N, C-alpha and C positions, 0 to 999 in steps of 0.2 A: 438555846442551842450554841454550842462551841463549836470553833472552826479548828479542825485538827491539821489541816493543811493535807496537800497530797503527797503521798509517798511513792518514790521512785519503784518501779518494777523491774524487780530483778528476778528472771525466770529461773536462774541456776543458783541463786542463793539459799534456796531451800533444799538443795542438793551438795553439801559441802565438798563431797569426794569429787563430783563432776565440775564443780565450781574450780578447786585447785587443781584439778587436771587441765582445764580450760586455760588456766593462769599459767601453769608451766609449757602449755603449748606455745601461746602467745609469747611466753618467755624466750623459748628455744628458736622461735622464727627470728627475733630480733637480734639474736647472737651473730658474730662475726669471727672468722677466723683470726688468730695473732698476726699482726703485720710482720712481715720480715723485713729486716734492717740491712741496708749494704754498710760495708765496712766505712764509706764516708759519712754516712748517716750517723753510725756509732761514734765515729771520732767526733763529729759537729757537736753530739750531745755531751761527750765527756769534756771537751773544752768548754763548751756553755755552763756546765756542773761547774768546773774549777772557776771558772771567771765569775760565776755567781756565789760561789762559796767565798773568794777573795774580796769581791765588791760589795758583799751583803745585798747584792740587788734580787728583787723580787722575781720571780719565774712562773711560768706556766708549766706543770709537769703533767703530760699525757702519759697514762700508762692502761696496760691491758690487763683486765681481771674479769674471770668469769665470763668471756665471751663479749663483753663491751670495753669500748675504748672511753678512758674516764679522764678529764682534766681537772686538776687543783691547782689553787695558787699559794704559794708559800715561799720560805727562805731556804736555802740550803744551809744545814749546819754541819755536815759532816760527809766526807766521800771515802769510801773505804773500795777501792778498784780491785785491791786483791782478794777483799772478802766478797766482793761484788753486791755491795750494800750502800744505801746512801740513807741519811738522815735529812729530813727537813720537818721544819715548823709550819703547819697549816695557817692559812690566813684567815679562816673563819673562828675556829676553835681554840687557837694558840697552843695546838698540841703538837708533841714531837711524834714524828711517824717514822717507822724504819720501811724501807722499800728496795726489794732486789733489783740491781740495774738491768737484768734481763727482761723485767718487765715494761722499761720505759721504752715509749713508743717516739716521744718529743719533747724537747726541753726548749724553750722560749722566754726571751725577756719579757715582761710586762711593759 
């Protein structure tokens, strides 16, 4: 007799539409509104970005995306305040990423 192990009971897995619906509801409950930044906060973010660019120091970038506040670590490569865009190299995959300045919530040195 072979031991097949116990299977976890997933009551809604047999009904994929309901399962997806429940996952969406749970995701919606975890959403937060985009934080409002004051002029002082935006100015501090701008100064930190420029300093990180010129000193090549690693930063934590916290940004808002689809109802969530996400933090990534990386190096600032380019800041275009006229075009409202920054380019950074993420610390994990070493990939170049573009981000709009208006989604940034916080920038801090590591």
